[in-house]
C-alpha positions in Angstrom: -2.2 13.5 -5.0 0.9 11.9 -2.6 -0.2 11.3 0.6 1.3 14.9 2.4 0.8 17.2 4.8 -2.5 20.0 3.9 -3.2 23.5 4.8 -6.4 23.2 7.1 -8.0 25.3 4.3 -8.1 22.3 2.1 -9.9 20.3 3.8 -13.6 20.2 2.8 -15.5 17.9 5.1 -13.6 16.6 8.2 -15.2 13.9 10.6 -14.0 13.4 14.1 -14.1 10.9 16.5 -17.6 9.8 15.2 -19.6 7.6 17.2 -22.3 5.5 15.9 -24.7 2.3 17.4 -27.7 1.3 16.8 -29.9 -0.7 19.2 -26.7 -3.1 20.9 -24.7 -3.0 17.4 -21.7 0.0 17.8 -21.1 0.2 14.0 -18.9 3.7 13.7 -16.3 3.7 17.3 -14.1 5.9 15.9 -14.4 7.3 13.0 -12.2 10.3 11.9 -11.8 11.0 8.6 -10.2 14.3 6.3 -11.8 14.9 2.8 -9.7 17.5 1.1 -11.4 19.7 -1.4 -11.9 18.2 -4.9 -10.8 14.3 -4.6 -12.4 11.3 -5.0 -12.1 9.5 -1.7 -12.8 5.9 -1.6 -13.9 3.9 1.5 -14.2 0.6 1.1 -14.9 -2.4 3.3 -17.1 -5.4 4.4 -20.1 -5.5 3.7 -22.4 -3.9 6.7 -19.4 -2.1 8.4 -20.7 1.0 8.5 -20.1 2.2 4.7 -22.7 3.9 4.0 -23.2 4.9 7.9 -20.3 7.2 7.0 -21.8 8.5 4.0 -25.3 8.7 5.6 -24.3 11.1 8.3 -22.3 13.0 6.4 -25.7 14.3 4.8 -27.7 14.7 7.1 -29.5 11.7 7.4 -28.1 10.3 10.4 -26.6 12.3 13.6 -23.8 10.9 15.6 -24.0 9.2 18.6 -21.1 11.0 19.6 -18.2 13.6 17.7 -18.8 15.8 15.3 -19.0 16.5 10.8 -17.5 19.5 9.8 -18.4 20.6 5.8 -16.0 23.7 4.9 -15.2 24.5 8.6 -19.2 24.8 9.0 -19.8 21.7 11.4 -23.3 20.4 10.2 -24.1 17.8 13.0 -22.9 16.4 16.5 -25.0 14.7 18.9 -27.6 18.5 19.8 -27.1 19.8 16.6 -28.1 19.9 12.9 -27.7 22.2 10.2 -29.9 20.5 6.9 -29.6 23.8 5.1 -25.3 23.5 4.9 -26.1 20.0 3.6 -29.2 20.7 0.9 -27.0 23.5 -0.3 -24.0 21.5 -0.6 -24.1 17.8 -1.1 -25.9 15.7 -3.9 -25.8 11.5 -3.8 -26.4 9.2 -5.1 -28.3 6.4 -3.2 -27.9 2.5 -4.2 -30.9 1.3 -5.6 -31.0 5.1 -7.4 -34.5 5.5 -5.4 -35.9 7.2 -8.6 -39.5 8.9 -8.1 -41.4 5.7 -9.9 -44.3 8.2 -10.6 -41.8 10.5 -11.6 -40.8 11.0 -15.7 -36.6 11.3 -15.9 -37.3 15.8 -16.6 -39.7 15.1 -13.6 -37.3 13.5 -11.4 -34.0 15.7 -12.3 -36.3 19.0 -12.0 -37.3 17.9 -8.3 -34.8 19.3 -6.1 -35.1 22.7 -8.2 -38.3 22.8 -8.1 -38.3 22.2 -4.4 -35.7 24.9 -3.7 -35.6 27.2 -6.2 -39.7 28.5 -6.8 -38.0 31.6 -7.9 -36.9 29.6 -11.4 -39.1 29.9 -14.6 -40.6 26.2 -16.5 -37.8 27.1 -19.2 -35.2 28.0 -17.0 -35.6 24.7 -15.0 -36.0 22.8 -18.7 -32.8 23.6 -19.6 -31.6 22.7 -16.7 -32.3 19.8 -16.4 -31.4 19.1 -20.6 -27.8 20.4 -19.4 -27.8 17.8 -17.1 -28.7 15.1 -19.2 -26.3 16.1 -21.7 -23.6 16.0 -18.8 -24.2 12.1 -18.4 -24.2 11.8 -21.9 -27.6 11.0 -22.4 -30.4 13.3 -25.2 -32.6 16.1 -24.3 -35.8 13.5 -25.7 -34.6 11.2 -22.9 -36.8 13.2 -20.2 -39.8 11.6 -20.6 -38.7 8.0 -20.2 -40.5 6.3 -17.1 -37.8 4.8 -14.1 -40.3 1.1 -15.3 -38.6 1.8 -18.5 -34.8 2.3 -17.7 -32.0 -0.4 -17.4 -30.6 -0.5 -14.0 -27.5 1.6 -15.5 -30.0 4.2 -16.3 -31.6 4.5 -13.7 -27.9 5.2 -11.7 -27.1 7.8 -14.6 -30.6 10.0 -14.5 -29.8 9.6 -10.3 -26.4 11.1 -10.8 -28.1 13.7 -13.2 -30.8 14.6 -9.7 -27.7 14.0 -7.3 -25.8 17.4 -9.5 -29.1 19.3 -10.5 -28.3 22.0 -7.4 -24.7 22.1 -9.0 -23.0 20.5 -5.4 -19.0 21.3 -4.6 -19.8 17.4 -2.9 -21.0 14.3 -4.5 -21.7 10.7 -2.1 -21.3 8.0 -3.9 -23.7 4.9 -1.7 -22.3 1.1 -3.9 -22.4 3.3 -7.5 -21.6 -0.2 -9.0 -24.0 -2.7 -7.1 -26.2 -5.6 -9.5 -24.4 -3.8 -12.3 -22.9 -5.9 -15.2 -18.7 -5.2 -15.3 -19.4 -2.9 -18.7 -22.1 -0.8 -17.4 -19.8 -0.5 -13.8 -17.1 0.9 -16.2 -19.4 4.0 -18.0 -20.5 4.1 -14.3 -16.8 4.6 -13.2 -16.3 6.9 -15.9 -19.6 9.6 -15.2 -17.7 9.9 -11.2 -14.5 10.7 -13.3 -16.3 13.2 -15.4 -18.2 14.6 -12.2 -14.7 16.1 -11.1 -13.3 17.3 -14.1 -15.6 18.4 -15.7 -17.7 19.9 -12.3 -14.5 20.2 -9.7 -16.6 17.7 -6.8 -15.3 16.2 -4.7 -16.7 12.5 -4.7 -16.5 10.5 -1.5 -17.6 6.8 -2.9 -19.0 3.7 -1.4 -18.3 0.9 -2.7 -16.6 -2.7 -1.9 -15.9 -2.8 -5.8 -11.9 -2.9 -5.9 -12.3 -2.6 -9.5 -14.4 0.5 -9.1 -12.1 1.8 -6.2 -8.9 1.7 -8.7 -9.9 3.3 -11.1 -11.7 6.5 -9.6 -10.1 7.5 -6.4 -7.8 9.8 -5.8 -7.1 8.0 -2.2 -8.4 5.3 -0.5 -9.6 4.9 2.9 -10.3 1.3 4.7 -13.1 1.0 7.2 -12.8 -2.2 9.9 -14.2 -2.8 12.8 -16.0 1.2 13.3 -12.6 2.7 13.2 -10.9 3.8 9.3 -7.5 1.4 9.9 -5.8 2.5 6.5 -5.6 5.8 4.7 -4.0 6.5 1.0 -3.0 6.8 -2.4 -4.3 3.4 -5.3 -0.3 2.1 -5.0 0.0 3.2 -1.7 -3.1 0.9 -0.6 -1.6 -1.9 -3.2 1.8 -2.1 -1.7 0.1 -1.6 1.7 1.9 -4.1 4.6 -1.8 -4.0 5.9 -2.7 -7.5 6.2 -6.3 -7.2 6.2 -6.2 -4.2 3.9 -4.2 -6.7 2.5 -6.7 -9.5 1.8 -9.4 -8.1 1.5 -8.1 -5.9 -1.2 -7.6 -9.6 -2.9 -10.2 -11.3 -2.0 -8.9 -13.3 0.1 -11.1 -15.4 2.9 -8.8 -16.3 5.7 -8.5 -12.3 7.7 -6.6 -11.6 10.2 -8.6 -11.3 14.2 -7.6 -8.1 15.2 -6.1 -5.2 13.1 -4.9 -2.0 15.6 -5.5 1.5 13.2 -1.8 3.4 12.7 
């Protein structure tokens, strides 16, 4: 997607002056970001720099100290207000380690949100949905009886993705989806992220420091540094950046600038 001016109704997630501290540590200082409907945007930055904190604000696991989060024109989070209904209706999240329930098999993990939020569904409808979601992540229906302890790291991520899409969300959030995976398995996850955008038409927000993954799945990439977004652009724009911090980060160089101001 070209980095051009867009209409207000093309924006599905809007962060305005988002701030968050933990004790004396200022993590998000002034984050402003517009996410376009149907795009995959990747947020990159140093480990511990606040990337996952942004995701947790989007899905309502954290409430900001300042600023606000809006989804589809609805303000879902301010320091004094929290709208969990909109969040749960519109969003699904793939957590960094999968976060599957160890006591439930694969099918029950995927069905969990359906049982919680749609008590009117019959058991047949729930099982049909589980089968449908397994097929979307390229697993056979018989896989539903597998326990999390029987799954590899990559399989756990795939099942967690099936659980995230169980309620057919408009927005998918991915927290370090390829962390701990070998390059081949990582590429399987990258392909699934692309498949979700193509087959389901979702908006995807991916947090990662894996630049191979970022360059493959992103429509746009945003760089978080010292609590602010310092640059945002298409893959080609980021690859050809003149910002020395972004350039050194994406090439893995060690000597970083001491201070970079956002545009």
